[in-house]
N, C-alpha and C positions, 0 to 999 in steps of 0.2 A: 781487598787488595788484589791487584792483578798479578798473575804468575808470569814471569819473564822466561820464556824458553831460550836455552842456549844450545844450539845444534853444533856438535863437533863434526867437522866435515873435512877431515884429512884423509889419510889412508895411502898405502903403498900399492894397492891394486894387484897383489900377488896371489891371493887365495882363490880367486875365481877366474884365473886366466883361462882362455884369452878374452872372455867377455869383459872382465875387469882387468885393467892394466895400469901402469904407473900414471899415464896421462889421463886416465878415465876410470877412477876407482868404482867399486861396485855400487856405492850409494847413488850414482848418477844413472844407473842402468835400470830399465823396467823389468826387474826379475820376477815380480809376483803380480803384475797387472799392467795397466796402460801407463801409469805414472811411475817415476823412478822411486827408489827407496827414500831418497832425500825429499822429494816432493810429498810423498805420503807421510813422512815424519813431520814435515812442516804443517801439513793439513791436520794431522792428529793433535797437534799442540796449538791450535788456533781456535778462534771463536770466543764465546762468552767466558770471561774469567782469565783469558790469556792475552798478554801484550804481544806486540810485534816481536818476532824472533831475532835474537842475536846469533849470527853465524860466525864461527871461527874456522878459517880455512887457509889454504896455501895460495900463493900468488898465481899458480898455474890454473887454479879452479875458479878464480873470482868471477869470470864472465859466465861460466857454466852455472854458478850459483844464482846470479841475478837473472839469467835467462829462465832457468827452471822455476824459480819463485814467481816470476812474471807470468809464466804459463798457467800457474794455478791461482793467480790473483792474490798473491801474498806479498806485502811490502815489508822488507826487513827493517828492524829497528836499527841495526848496525851490522857491518861486516868487517870483522877484524882479520887482517892478513898476517899470518905468521911468516917471518923471513925464512924459517927452517923448522922442521918438525922437532918438537921437544916433549912429546908425549902429552898426557892429559892434564897433569898438574899445572904447568905454566899456562896452558890454553884456558882452562877453567878459571884460574885466578885472574887472568887478563880480563875476561868477561865480567867477573865479579867487581873488579876495580872500575871497569867502564860503567857498570850499572849503579854502583855506589850505595851507601847507606843501608837501609833495611829492605831494599828490593828483594822480593821473593823469587829465587832463581831455580828453574828446573833444568838440569843438565842431562842431555840425552845424546847418545850417538845417533847419527843420521842414517845408519845402514841396517837398522833392526826392523824386524817384521812383528807387528802387534796388530792382528786383524780386527780385534774388538776395540775400536777407538773410544767409544763411549764408556766402556768398562774401565779402560786405562785412565781416562780423564777423571772418572769417579774416584779411582784409587789415589790419583794425584791430589784431588781436592780434599779427600779424607786425610791425607798426610800433611796438609798445609798448616793445620793447627799446631802440630808438633814442631814443624819448621819455624813457624812464627814465634814459638816459645823458646827458640834457641837451639833446637836439635839439628844435627846433620843427619838427614833422613836418606836412607838408601832403600831401593826396592828389590825384594827377593822374589824370584820366580818359582812357582810350584814345579818341582822336578818330576819328569815322567820316565826317566831312565838314569842309570848310573853313569852320568857323563863325566869323563875325566878331562875334557877339554875346557871346562869352565872353572872359575873360582866359585866357591860356595860361601854361604853365610850361615853361621850357627845362631839359632834363636835362643832366647832365654826361656821361652815356653813354646809348646807345640801350637801351631795355628789351628783354628777351628776347621771343621770339615768343609765349610763353604769358602775357606780362605778369605774371610772378610778383611778388607784393607784397614786394619787397626794397628796403629804404631805401637811397637814394643821395643824394649832395650835390645840392642844387638850384642850378643855375647862375644863374637869374634869373627874375623875374616879367616877363611880357610883357603890356602893356595890350591891350585889345580891338583887333585888327588890322583892316586893310582886307582885302578878299576875296583879293587877289593874295598878300598876305603870309601869310594863313591857308592858302592853297593850298600855298605853298612850305613852310610849317612842317609841314603834313600829310604832304607827300611826303618831307620830310627825316627823319621818324621819331624825332626827339629832342625833340618838344614834345607836351605833354598839356594837356587842358583843366583850368583851375583851378576846382575844385568848391567852394572856400570851406569845406572841412572840415579841421580841424586836430586834432592830438594833441600834448599837451605836459604837463609838470609845472606845477602852479600857480606854484611859486616861480621856475621858469625864465621863465615869461611875465612875472611881476612884475619880475624882474631886467631883462628887455628893456625894459619901460616905464621903469624907473629910469634906464636908459642913454639911451633915445631920446625918451621923453615924460614927464619927471618931473612936469610941471604936470598932465597928465591923471591920472597916478597919484595925486597929492595930492587932486585934486578928486573922483575916484571913491572913494578911501578915505574922504574926508569924507562923501560921500553915503551910504556904507554904514554908517559909524559913527553917523550921525544918523538912520538908517532907523527906521521905525516898524513894529511888528508889527500886522497887521490880519487876524484869523482865521488862515488858513493862509498868508498872504502877507507878504512883506517889502517895504514901500514905501520905495524909495530917497528920500533927502531932496531935495525939489524945489529948494530954494535952492542947494544945492551942485551938484546935477545940471544946473541951468539954464545954468550958465556953461561947461559942458564943450564942447569943439570937436566938431562933427559930422564924424567921420572913420572910415574903414574900418580894420580890423585890418591889411590889407595895407599901406596907406599909413603907418599909425601906426608899426608896428614890424617887420612881416615883411620889407619891402623893405630895411630898414636892418640887419637882424640878420645875423650871420655863422655862426650855428649852425643853418642850415636844411637839412632833408632832405625828400625827396619819395618817396612810395611809390606806384608805378603801380597803378591799378585797371583791370582789363580787362573788367569786367562792364558791364551796361547802366546808364546814369544819365541823368537829365534834371532840369533845374530848372523845367520847365513854365513857361517864361518868356513864353508866348503861346499863342494857340489853335492855331497850327500845331504846336507841341510837343505839345499835348494830342492832336491828331489823329495825330501820329507814334507816340505811345505806345499808341493804341487799335487795335482790330481792325476793319478796314473791310470792307464788303460787296463784292460784285462790281464795284460802281461806285466804290469807294474812300470811301464815306460811313461815318463813324464815329458811332455813337449810344451813349448811356448811359441805362439805365433805360427807362421807357416813352416811346417816341418814334415818330412817324410820318414816314418819309422820303418826300418827294414828288419 
């Protein structure tokens, strides 16, 4: 069974200003190479075992999405246009309803850095058995510092030394901690960073919304049923979409579900949440200065 990538491609463009801005969020900028983060994300989730990606984005970015995918030779399976930003839960649910049935869906933000694409794909393929069996699978990143800017995942058992991508029950989600709590979790060895990447069957996610968020399910279903086709885009209905709660997938269903698994990922990962993160991913000179492209360091 092919895995259907769903790339979340919204964003307010505030955290990496002025390179990233409201009209051109960071996923469209070439921050870590010649291609944009969005292009690199699409490439990472393409090839054998992966279907054409579904992209969920805003109306202002629709032509940037098609142009950047064309530049790297990727044809989208669908492009869903959100009339307004409503956080991740409605966006992910709309994609699941679009794909239908037992389609196996991999949800990923389009602005993350994961340099070792083969290792990440191996982790996804390793997680697919649990997802096909009805689990909502999330991916936990091996932490290398007491980061208070991320949510964390508490494991039921400590991962092995190699961080093999073996699915295990997820004990609980942990909100962004203070520094002391983050340090304790890092030293304890049973907590991972929450990357916001998920793998599940479409029908399993829909069932989770039926159980925990039936109103959101009805509203998103109505927005999709009344959607308008516009060139290569599917415009979700503004009237139905406008009343949907602004809520993340974690709060909406993941923290309430009892069929949760986590797969450890031991490779490098970053959400490039600020300029310090961009600096950390770059290669500095003898004085620690990181540059990109033509630049004069004084």
